[in-house]
NUDOLUM-712326 format. One record per residue (C-alpha): x, y, z. Coordinates in steps of 0.02 Angstrom, whole numbers, padded with zeros to 5 digits, always signed. Layout:
<pts>
XYZ
...
</pts>
This chain:
<pts>
-00899-00034+01245
-00782-00184+01240
-00656-00267+01130
-00787-00347+01016
-00810-00177+00931
-00629-00150+00882
-00605-00336+00850
-00746-00339+00724
-00692-00175+00641
-00507-00219+00626
-00526-00402+00578
-00553-00356+00395
-00394-00251+00381
-00243-00342+00307
-00114-00265+00425
-00216-00312+00579
-00262-00491+00537
-00096-00570+00592
-00103-00470+00754
-00281-00504+00811
-00245-00656+00921
-00099-00572+01009
-00206-00419+01041
-00345-00525+01115
-00234-00625+01233
-00117-00483+01283
-00093-00456+01470
-00164-00283+01504
-00130-00285+01691
+00025-00176+01673
-00051-00057+01547
-00125+00078+01657
-00199+00169+01508
-00274+00022+01416
-00458+00044+01458
-00457+00228+01416
-00364+00194+01254
-00485+00054+01208
-00631+00172+01237
-00547+00303+01126
-00520+00176+00988
-00699+00115+00997
-00764+00293+00991
-00660+00326+00837
-00726+00169+00754
-00903+00223+00797
-00869+00387+00707
-00836+00284+00550
-01001+00191+00563
-01111+00244+00418
-01266+00178+00507
-01254+00316+00638
-01315+00492+00604
-01188+00628+00571
-01209+00713+00740
-01174+00550+00832
-01024+00512+00723
-00952+00687+00745
-00976+00683+00933
-00892+00512+00942
-00744+00580+00845
-00731+00732+00959
-00739+00626+01116
-00607+00508+01048
-00491+00654+01012
-00521+00729+01185
-00484+00564+01272
-00325+00541+01170
-00268+00717+01212
-00293+00677+01395
-00200+00511+01381
-00047+00598+01312
-00058+00731+01447
-00058+00601+01587
+00090+00505+01517
+00027+00376+01394
+00164+00376+01264
+00110+00219+01172
+00130+00231+00984
-00049+00171+00960
-00111+00324+01055
-00003+00440+00950
-00061+00364+00785
-00245+00369+00830
-00235+00549+00889
-00151+00602+00727
-00286+00515+00628
-00424+00598+00731
-00349+00770+00702
-00341+00745+00514
-00520+00678+00512
-00576+00834+00604
-00491+00944+00475
-00357+00998+00599
-00221+00982+00469
-00091+01091+00555
-00117+01011+00725
-00101+00839+00646
+00065+00888+00565
+00126+00959+00730
+00077+00795+00814
+00183+00699+00688
+00330+00813+00727
+00304+00777+00912
+00292+00590+00879
+00456+00590+00782
+00534+00688+00924
+00479+00552+01046
+00520+00407+00929
+00663+00461+00812
+00672+00289+00732
+00518+00335+00630
+00622+00455+00525
+00779+00348+00515
+00830+00199+00407
+00772+00038+00489
+00873-00122+00498
+00790-00252+00390
+00800-00375+00535
+00715-00257+00657
+00555-00333+00726
+00427-00213+00799
+00271-00272+00889
+00128-00157+00939
+00034-00240+01080
-00123-00134+01067
-00250-00138+00927
-00219+00018+00823
-00250+00109+00661
-00121+00193+00548
-00110+00381+00547
-00199+00396+00379
-00336+00286+00303
-00235+00254+00144
-00139+00122+00241
-00292+00028+00306
-00290-00089+00157
-00103-00083+00119
-00018-00247+00161
+00143-00222+00262
+00305-00260+00171
+00466-00303+00263
+00387-00295+00434
+00269-00188+00536
+00402-00060+00579
+00434-00015+00397
+00247-00004+00367
+00215+00110+00517
+00362+00219+00467
+00295+00239+00290
+00121+00281+00354
+00187+00421+00465
+00308+00495+00339
+00180+00489+00199
+00053+00574+00311
+00178+00711+00353
+00227+00737+00171
+00048+00746+00108
-00022+00853+00248
+00115+00981+00283
+00072+01072+00120
-00061+01054-00012
+00077+01006-00135
+00261+00964-00123
+00283+01107-00249
+00263+01234-00108
+00395+01169+00012
+00514+01108-00125
+00598+00990+00000
+00661+00822-00059
+00734+00774+00110
+00587+00681+00182
+00539+00600+00019
+00714+00533-00005
+00702+00453+00167
+00538+00374+00113
+00598+00305-00054
+00693+00152+00014
+00540+00100+00113
+00446-00033+00014
+00279+00026+00084
+00278+00198+00004
+00153+00233-00134
+00169+00285-00315
+00115+00462-00274
+00270+00486-00167
+00376+00420-00308
+00298+00544-00429
+00327+00686-00307
+00513+00648-00306
+00522+00649-00494
+00424+00811-00510
+00527+00901-00379
+00686+00848-00468
+00618+00912-00632
+00569+01076-00549
+00747+01100-00485
+00825+01053-00652
+00889+00883-00597
+00883+00740-00723
+00771+00592-00688
+00780+00414-00747
+00622+00322-00796
+00681+00173-00695
+00701+00283-00541
+00560+00214-00438
+00545+00121-00276
+00369+00059-00304
+00299-00046-00444
+00121-00062-00502
+00039-00201-00402
-00037-00284-00555
+00097-00273-00689
+00257-00249-00586
+00303-00113-00711
+00325+00072-00688
+00173+00165-00749
+00166+00306-00880
+00338+00268-00949
+00308+00365-01109
+00252+00519-01012
+00406+00518-00900
+00518+00498-01051
+00435+00647-01133
+00446+00767-00985
+00612+00704-00917
</pts>
């Protein structure tokens, strides 16, 4: 396996396209974990290949997860390794382990759960995938750091319970709202939790607009229930 596999797979993803050249020419001589990480990434991408049979895809996913576990154990703390491991765990149905991994990642990199300076520039020098597939086609807004932060916080919010109704915690969602990369579902969760707790909502209270119309959706419904 070599870089042509991940290069071909990632070249169609909007977030990756501006990074492809830098990933290809990056000096890997000081990255002791690069080859093992690259193998893990390629194995994960093989597990997404619909031309392979299910047994091969499942085994590729398991091997990718095992290699990533080992990388973290031997000291590879690169964010790309963390994100790919979280994604593997969720793909394997290991919901609780994936959530625990996000908690561990935030413990290692607290900036992920804190407001980011709009001038902050973050570069990830390895090819990578976001923690959940929903971000594969989502174009980054206001920099890669904001986009990565939103992908991790959204994953945590959506996976820690089957509905925000059960944890009834607005804290994380309120951290996510200023981030321009969050989705409409997160915005709706905030509104519904406020309604549940008896707080008033405003129809204009949204951080995300519909991509086509630039207008908040379902205005009449929110006016009726709010």
